[in-house]
KOLSELO-372324 format. One record per residue: x, y, z of N, C-alpha, C, O in turn. Coordinates in pm, 1 decimal. Each point is the difference from the previous one (the first is absolute). Layout:
BEGIN
pt nu:X | nv:Y | nw:Z | cau:X | cav:Y | caw:Z | cu:X | cv:Y | cw:Z | ou:X | ov:Y | ow:Z
...
//
This chain:
BEGIN
pt nu:1958.8 | nv:-6864.3 | nw:3012.1 | cau:-91.2 | cav:109.3 | caw:-24.5 | cu:44.4 | cv:71.7 | cw:-127.2 | ou:117.6 | ov:32.8 | ow:-16.1
pt nu:-211.6 | nv:-9.1 | nw:-73.0 | cau:33.7 | cav:65.4 | caw:-126.2 | cu:22.2 | cv:149.5 | cw:21.8 | ou:-35.2 | ov:54.9 | ow:104.3
pt nu:93.3 | nv:8.3 | nw:-203.0 | cau:27.5 | cav:143.1 | caw:8.1 | cu:-129.2 | cv:79.3 | cw:12.5 | ou:-6.4 | ov:99.5 | ow:72.2
pt nu:-95.6 | nv:-144.4 | nw:-142.6 | cau:-128.2 | cav:70.0 | caw:6.3 | cu:-61.1 | cv:-9.1 | cw:140.1 | ou:-48.4 | ov:100.1 | ow:52.9
pt nu:50.3 | nv:-217.4 | nw:6.3 | cau:-54.8 | cav:-18.4 | caw:134.6 | cu:78.9 | cv:82.4 | cw:101.9 | ou:-57.9 | ov:56.5 | ow:92.8
pt nu:188.5 | nv:-49.9 | nw:-110.0 | cau:84.1 | cav:80.7 | caw:89.0 | cu:-35.4 | cv:147.8 | cw:-13.4 | ou:-8.2 | ov:71.3 | ow:100.0
pt nu:-12.8 | nv:-25.3 | nw:-222.6 | cau:-37.8 | cav:138.7 | caw:-25.4 | cu:-134.8 | cv:31.7 | cw:65.3 | ou:-14.6 | ov:104.1 | ow:64.1
pt nu:-82.6 | nv:-191.8 | nw:-79.8 | cau:-132.2 | cav:22.0 | caw:57.6 | cu:7.8 | cv:0.0 | cw:152.2 | ou:-60.5 | ov:85.6 | ow:64.6
pt nu:133.3 | nv:-179.1 | nw:-6.9 | cau:14.0 | cav:-6.1 | caw:145.4 | cu:68.7 | cv:126.5 | cw:53.4 | ou:-40.0 | ov:53.4 | ow:103.5
pt nu:141.4 | nv:-6.5 | nw:-172.9 | cau:68.5 | cav:122.3 | caw:42.4 | cu:-93.1 | cv:120.3 | cw:-9.9 | ou:0.5 | ov:85.8 | ow:88.3
pt nu:-79.7 | nv:-78.3 | nw:-193.6 | cau:-93.7 | cav:111.0 | caw:-16.8 | cu:-103.1 | cv:0.5 | cw:112.3 | ou:-30.0 | ov:105.6 | ow:55.8
pt nu:-24.2 | nv:-221.4 | nw:-22.3 | cau:-95.8 | cav:-8.2 | caw:110.0 | cu:66.8 | cv:34.9 | cw:132.5 | ou:-59.8 | ov:68.5 | ow:83.0
pt nu:181.4 | nv:-113.9 | nw:-62.1 | cau:71.7 | cav:29.5 | caw:123.8 | cu:26.3 | cv:148.3 | cw:16.3 | ou:-22.3 | ov:56.3 | ow:107.2
pt nu:69.8 | nv:7.0 | nw:-213.5 | cau:26.3 | cav:143.8 | caw:5.4 | cu:-129.3 | cv:77.2 | cw:23.8 | ou:-2.0 | ov:95.6 | ow:77.6
pt nu:-105.1 | nv:-136.1 | nw:-143.6 | cau:-129.4 | cav:65.6 | caw:18.0 | cu:-47.2 | cv:-12.8 | cw:144.2 | ou:-50.2 | ov:96.8 | ow:57.2
pt nu:65.1 | nv:-213.2 | nw:1.8 | cau:-41.4 | cav:-21.3 | caw:138.9 | cu:80.5 | cv:88.3 | cw:94.7 | ou:-55.7 | ov:56.9 | ow:93.8
pt nu:185.3 | nv:-45.1 | nw:-117.3 | cau:85.6 | cav:84.3 | caw:85.2 | cu:-40.8 | cv:147.1 | cw:-13.0 | ou:-9.0 | ov:70.9 | ow:100.2
pt nu:-15.1 | nv:-25.6 | nw:-221.4 | cau:-39.8 | cav:139.3 | caw:-22.1 | cu:-134.8 | cv:28.8 | cw:65.6 | ou:-16.1 | ov:102.8 | ow:65.8
pt nu:-79.7 | nv:-191.9 | nw:-82.9 | cau:-131.3 | cav:19.9 | caw:61.1 | cu:8.6 | cv:-0.8 | cw:152.6 | ou:-65.8 | ov:80.6 | ow:65.7
pt nu:144.6 | nv:-168.8 | nw:-9.8 | cau:17.9 | cav:-3.1 | caw:145.0 | cu:64.2 | cv:129.9 | cw:48.5 | ou:-37.4 | ov:52.1 | ow:105.0
pt nu:132.6 | nv:-0.3 | nw:-180.0 | cau:62.3 | cav:127.6 | caw:35.0 | cu:-99.2 | cv:114.9 | cw:-3.8 | ou:0.4 | ov:85.8 | ow:88.3
pt nu:-85.0 | nv:-83.8 | nw:-189.8 | cau:-101.2 | cav:105.2 | caw:-9.6 | cu:-99.9 | cv:-7.3 | cw:114.7 | ou:-36.3 | ov:103.0 | ow:56.9
pt nu:-8.2 | nv:-222.5 | nw:-22.6 | cau:-93.3 | cav:-16.4 | caw:112.0 | cu:66.2 | cv:46.0 | cw:129.5 | ou:-62.8 | ov:68.9 | ow:80.4
pt nu:187.4 | nv:-105.8 | nw:-59.5 | cau:72.6 | cav:43.9 | caw:119.2 | cu:13.4 | cv:150.3 | cw:5.8 | ou:-18.5 | ov:59.7 | ow:106.1
pt nu:50.4 | nv:2.5 | nw:-218.0 | cau:14.9 | cav:145.2 | caw:-7.3 | cu:-133.4 | cv:68.4 | cw:32.4 | ou:-2.9 | ov:98.7 | ow:73.5
pt nu:-105.8 | nv:-150.5 | nw:-127.5 | cau:-132.2 | cav:57.3 | caw:25.0 | cu:-35.9 | cv:-11.7 | cw:148.1 | ou:-53.6 | ov:94.5 | ow:57.9
pt nu:82.1 | nv:-207.6 | nw:3.2 | cau:-33.0 | cav:-17.8 | caw:141.7 | cu:83.0 | cv:92.8 | cw:88.9 | ou:-52.2 | ov:56.0 | ow:96.3
pt nu:179.7 | nv:-39.5 | nw:-127.5 | cau:83.8 | cav:91.6 | caw:76.8 | cu:-46.9 | cv:144.4 | cw:-17.2 | ou:-2.0 | ov:77.0 | ow:96.0
pt nu:-35.5 | nv:-40.8 | nw:-218.2 | cau:-47.8 | cav:135.6 | caw:-25.8 | cu:-132.6 | cv:24.1 | cw:71.0 | ou:-23.0 | ov:108.9 | ow:52.6
pt nu:-63.8 | nv:-208.5 | nw:-50.4 | cau:-128.1 | cav:13.2 | caw:69.4 | cu:24.0 | cv:25.4 | cw:148.9 | ou:-65.6 | ov:85.2 | ow:60.0
pt nu:157.4 | nv:-157.5 | nw:-1.8 | cau:31.1 | cav:17.6 | caw:141.7 | cu:50.8 | cv:141.7 | cw:26.5 | ou:-37.8 | ov:61.9 | ow:99.5
pt nu:123.3 | nv:-10.5 | nw:-188.1 | cau:52.8 | cav:134.8 | caw:16.6 | cu:-110.0 | cv:105.1 | cw:-14.1 | ou:-3.5 | ov:96.2 | ow:76.7
pt nu:-86.6 | nv:-113.6 | nw:-174.0 | cau:-108.9 | cav:97.5 | caw:-18.1 | cu:-94.5 | cv:-1.1 | cw:119.8 | ou:-46.5 | ov:106.0 | ow:42.0
pt nu:16.9 | nv:-224.2 | nw:14.1 | cau:-86.5 | cav:-8.2 | caw:117.6 | cu:64.8 | cv:70.1 | cw:118.6 | ou:-67.7 | ov:67.9 | ow:77.2
pt nu:200.0 | nv:-84.6 | nw:-62.6 | cau:72.0 | cav:65.0 | caw:108.9 | cu:-5.4 | cv:152.0 | cw:-17.2 | ou:-23.1 | ov:72.3 | ow:97.0
pt nu:44.0 | nv:-23.5 | nw:-219.2 | cau:-7.2 | cav:143.8 | caw:-26.7 | cu:-139.9 | cv:53.6 | cw:27.2 | ou:-15.0 | ov:108.0 | ow:57.1
pt nu:-86.1 | nv:-181.4 | nw:-97.0 | cau:-138.1 | cav:41.8 | caw:22.3 | cu:-30.8 | cv:6.4 | cw:149.8 | ou:-66.6 | ov:93.1 | ow:45.4
pt nu:113.7 | nv:-189.5 | nw:30.2 | cau:-22.1 | cav:0.6 | caw:144.3 | cu:69.3 | cv:119.7 | cw:64.5 | ou:-55.3 | ov:61.9 | ow:91.0
pt nu:176.4 | nv:-28.7 | nw:-137.4 | cau:71.1 | cav:117.0 | caw:53.1 | cu:-75.6 | cv:128.9 | cw:-31.5 | ou:-10.3 | ov:87.9 | ow:85.6
pt nu:-42.0 | nv:-75.9 | nw:-206.1 | cau:-75.9 | cav:119.4 | caw:-37.1 | cu:-127.8 | cv:11.1 | cw:82.3 | ou:-34.0 | ov:108.5 | ow:47.1
pt nu:-36.4 | nv:-218.5 | nw:-29.4 | cau:-122.9 | cav:2.6 | caw:78.6 | cu:29.4 | cv:32.5 | cw:146.4 | ou:-78.7 | ov:69.2 | ow:64.6
pt nu:190.1 | nv:-117.9 | nw:-11.9 | cau:38.4 | cav:30.7 | caw:137.7 | cu:35.1 | cv:148.2 | cw:14.8 | ou:-17.2 | ov:57.4 | ow:107.5
pt nu:66.2 | nv:4.5 | nw:-215.1 | cau:34.6 | cav:142.3 | caw:3.1 | cu:-122.1 | cv:89.1 | cw:-20.3 | ou:11.5 | ov:122.4 | ow:6.0
pt nu:-126.5 | nv:-180.9 | nw:-29.5 | cau:-121.3 | cav:78.0 | caw:-14.6 | cu:-43.8 | cv:23.4 | cw:-143.1 | ou:-103.3 | ov:62.7 | ow:-23.2
pt nu:178.2 | nv:-110.6 | nw:-71.3 | cau:-37.7 | cav:14.6 | caw:-140.3 | cu:-108.4 | cv:-102.6 | cw:-30.0 | ou:14.7 | ov:-118.0 | ow:31.8
pt nu:-122.6 | nv:163.1 | nw:-92.5 | cau:-111.5 | cav:-88.8 | caw:-30.1 | cu:-15.3 | cv:-17.2 | cw:-150.5 | ou:49.4 | ov:81.2 | ow:-78.2
pt nu:-117.0 | nv:-185.8 | nw:39.4 | cau:-24.5 | cav:-28.6 | caw:-140.8 | cu:-111.2 | cv:89.5 | cw:-52.8 | ou:-90.5 | ov:38.1 | ow:74.2
pt nu:97.7 | nv:-4.9 | nw:-202.3 | cau:-105.3 | cav:80.7 | caw:-61.0 | cu:-133.4 | cv:-73.7 | cw:2.7 | ou:-105.6 | ov:62.6 | ow:8.5
pt nu:110.1 | nv:-194.3 | nw:-15.5 | cau:-123.7 | cav:-77.5 | caw:2.1 | cu:-63.9 | cv:-2.7 | cw:138.2 | ou:-111.9 | ov:-49.0 | ow:15.0
pt nu:180.9 | nv:100.5 | nw:85.8 | cau:-49.3 | cav:3.4 | caw:137.9 | cu:-70.2 | cv:131.5 | cw:32.4 | ou:-7.9 | ov:36.2 | ow:117.4
pt nu:-43.0 | nv:36.4 | nw:-215.8 | cau:-59.4 | cav:131.2 | caw:22.7 | cu:-117.4 | cv:-3.5 | cw:96.7 | ou:-19.9 | ov:93.9 | ow:77.0
pt nu:-57.7 | nv:-201.3 | nw:-80.6 | cau:-118.2 | cav:-9.2 | caw:85.1 | cu:32.8 | cv:-30.3 | cw:144.9 | ou:-83.4 | ov:24.6 | ow:87.2
pt nu:199.8 | nv:-76.4 | nw:-58.4 | cau:36.7 | cav:-37.8 | caw:135.9 | cu:42.8 | cv:122.5 | cw:80.3 | ou:70.3 | ov:87.3 | ow:-50.8
pt nu:-112.8 | nv:-82.1 | nw:175.2 | cau:36.3 | cav:109.6 | caw:89.3 | cu:125.3 | cv:-39.4 | cw:77.6 | ou:8.3 | ov:-112.3 | ow:49.8
pt nu:89.7 | nv:202.8 | nw:-38.5 | cau:123.7 | cav:-32.2 | caw:74.5 | cu:-21.7 | cv:-6.8 | cw:150.0 | ou:94.1 | ov:-25.9 | ow:75.0
//
């Protein structure tokens, strides 16, 4: 394998690892935000967009 091919393969590998890390971080953060939202709704806090709904 030439030096150029090794460089390209390493660049693609690093990019794939970084993208996978970002996707994982986003999914974990989404889970945490959903949990926080459920806790707030259980405590009686409602969304501003829910103005038309009666409690």
